[in-house]
Steps between C-alpha positions, in 0.01 A plus 500: 500500500181637347217647700139509387171624644207272579165626626249259648182675386186536713344177368812304602502666843126441554533134400782442749763422234781726625686216671459262206630762256799588721569128547518442125761772453704383798485139378663623179791640711383855442544728800241746633708811580209739569132453578209712621121511493342823376186636338601642162443876495400685182846645433670159526222341290550746213881487520506119520259432213563816295125561494544876489648470147287520186702221334422261785131588495487452122685164527261371767199604291643336188562176692140511621377537141719205396347287777149594389583417137661169600185388681257636238359766732397859440679752725268783398192297593646362825702798622340794321803582282751350262741791533835361620582802716161495674527124554852549636368749756238243607765230537719735707202558731437127534869433565514777760190366678650150500850590615371735772236255627737387774864489596779371279816331621799655326819292485845547358630161391869441434693225328665376185284587200232617746292679234477199268455249784220702661326540162519126438368417845213752477377394154339725237312813608170346389438210739290315242822462293718392795624144525442285808800527729518877467350724767231635268440160343445336837289767667303694237301445182402863438517669161452839339177374343339428839650811661364721221155341524501564873657848463797431728874443492641156422560309825844361432636485858840662448689765313853426388755727336510428127868587447811598690441865406144482631622327816757773564234771460245317717759435771545876549123551492423242768803493730742742662863383530444457876223247435726270295698246703821317417541156656609151405266208461618174657619353169715809438726403793600174330 
């Protein structure tokens, strides 16, 4: 069985969507094997998002420039720079402010093809691209364009591990072995 990490971000917590999100995973016969509510500290933030790495900062800045180009906007005029690294640092600040604006609910979800199933249920990272029926498609319409205009992180409700390798790393970041529980769901007894 695969295990994957899901974080209900502060906007999901503040909107009272924890139960709905957990319900969707459980309805899919995925099992919650660990769960806790925490405020993300700086060290976990940087380790989780890799925001202490120049490559990550550069990538975030380049994505911001792509968004500005896509919507015919001028990053230098709106944000004071068109340097990808400087923009990346801004985005990291916005993301940090967003993710530390309240508690997150960290979950370890287990099941067959858990990584792929959780990704499908969550929908694309950008809610504006998410289909109805997905968590992001049903509960958010945010986009990088609006977030950049408002100088904030994208409110996309949840974080999900993007791959099995990422899930295995994030599992050790968020949970100790003692916090992970083995049990059988009712349908596993059949």
